[in-house]
Structure formats: structure tokens, C-alpha cells
C-alpha positions, -999 to 999 in steps of 0.1 A, spaced: -595 -343 -320 -589 -351 -283 -569 -326 -262 -555 -330 -228 -582 -304 -218 -608 -331 -226 -596 -350 -196 -605 -338 -161 -571 -333 -144 -586 -315 -113 -590 -346 -91 -564 -371 -105 -540 -352 -127 -516 -382 -129 -544 -405 -141 -558 -381 -166 -525 -374 -183 -517 -412 -184 -550 -418 -201 -544 -391 -226 -508 -402 -233 -520 -438 -237 -537 -428 -269 -503 -424 -284 -482 -450 -266 -480 -475 -296 -481 -450 -324 -444 -445 -330 -423 -470 -311 -425 -507 -304 -420 -522 -270 -384 -530 -279 -375 -493 -282 -366 -474 -250 -394 -449 -258 -419 -477 -264 -429 -483 -228 -466 -482 -217 -479 -447 -207 -485 -460 -171 -447 -464 -166 -441 -427 -170 -447 -397 -147 -465 -371 -169 -465 -333 -167 -474 -304 -189 -446 -281 -197 -430 -259 -224 -404 -281 -240 -374 -268 -261 -379 -278 -297 -341 -282 -301 -341 -310 -275 -364 -333 -295 -341 -361 -304 -361 -376 -333 -367 -343 -351 -363 -340 -388 -330 -325 -397 -348 -295 -412 -382 -289 -397 -392 -264 -423 -383 -285 -453 -401 -315 -437 -433 -295 -431 -431 -280 -467 -429 -316 -480 -458 -326 -458 -479 -297 -470 -471 -304 -506 -481 -341 -502 -515 -332 -487 -520 -305 -514 -513 -331 -541 -538 -353 -524 -565 -326 -526 -562 -311 -491 -541 -280 -496 -553 -263 -464 -547 -293 -441 -522 -275 -418 -531 -238 -425 -548 -234 -391 -515 -241 -374 -500 -210 -388 -529 -185 -384 -540 -191 -348 -525 -205 -316 -522 -243 -312 -539 -254 -280 -533 -291 -282 -501 -302 -265 -477 -326 -283 -469 -358 -265 -433 -368 -259 -412 -390 -236 -378 -382 -222 -350 -405 -233 -323 -388 -211 -321 -357 -188 -324 -333 -217 -338 -350 -248 -372 -365 -257 -389 -382 -286 -423 -374 -299 -452 -398 -295 -475 -373 -312 -472 -338 -326 -447 -336 -355 -468 -312 -375 -476 -289 -345 -440 -289 -335 -429 -280 -371 -454 -252 -373 -442 -237 -340 -406 -239 -352 -415 -223 -386 -432 -195 -367 -400 -188 -347 -410 -204 -315 -383 -221 -294 -406 -243 -273 -437 -263 -278 -464 -270 -251 -460 -306 -244 -472 -335 -222 -439 -349 -211 -434 -384 -198 -404 -393 -176 -399 -430 -171 -406 -439 -134 -374 -451 -116 -387 -486 -110 -390 -491 -148 -359 -471 -159 -337 -493 -136 -351 -526 -148 -325 -548 -166 -347 -553 -196 -350 -515 -201 -312 -509 -196 -304 -535 -222 -324 -515 -248 -306 -483 -243 -281 -478 -272 
């Protein structure tokens, strides 16, 4: 699996994070959703993000993860997520901010759920904030509920 560390951010951190985030830009949201903008339209940074501020989170992270683990076990892969509970997770989740406090996940539900179940309050994340020239565009403003 690719990690942000697989990209050389020493010379052009902005370009490397955009390239990494672009792997996920179409995975969850379509272009008609405020979080469905191309990765190049965001300013990206790595930070610890509060799990409680993830807007599209399951109502109950623990139940959701238990359901996921059971589904994979029923399909013959009972240890699919076990490494998330017995060693540190080094791959950042990818999320985009939808307002000044909240963000939605582009990638990383299982890693976030595991962190939550282990009592962590934050998750290491690559966080995208829409650049002003895109956030102020009329077509974007029309999509905000």
C-alpha cells in the first residue's frame, strides 16, 4: 500500500501531497459534492486531526468496525484489520475540510476506527483545505447545503 512517505516531499511538499491525495480524490464523492473537488484545488498538509471533527463518521465507530471485522471474517479473512490494533499505524488518512472545523474522509475509515477504539482522540492525516479561488467560485457555493 502506498503511503505519503513514498512520495519525496523534501523538494516540493505541495506537489507530493497533491499527488498522494489524488489517489483518493474520486473514491468517495462525485464532482457534484463539495468534497468532490480535484486534489489540485486543495492546499494539503499533514497534521493530527480530531476524530470527533470527522463529519461523515459512523454514528458508532466501534460498532461499525466490529461489523467490518465480522464481514471480513465471514469472507475468510478474520485477521484483515488485526495489525491496526497491535502496532502503530503509520499511513495517514486522507480527508478534506468542509468548514473551519470539520472534514470528510477520502480514505481511512478503518484506520480511524481502529485509532478511536484504542482510545486515541486524533488521527494522523493529510488534510486538504480548498484553495480560496475554488472555494469562492459560484459553482462551488451552489453545492454547499
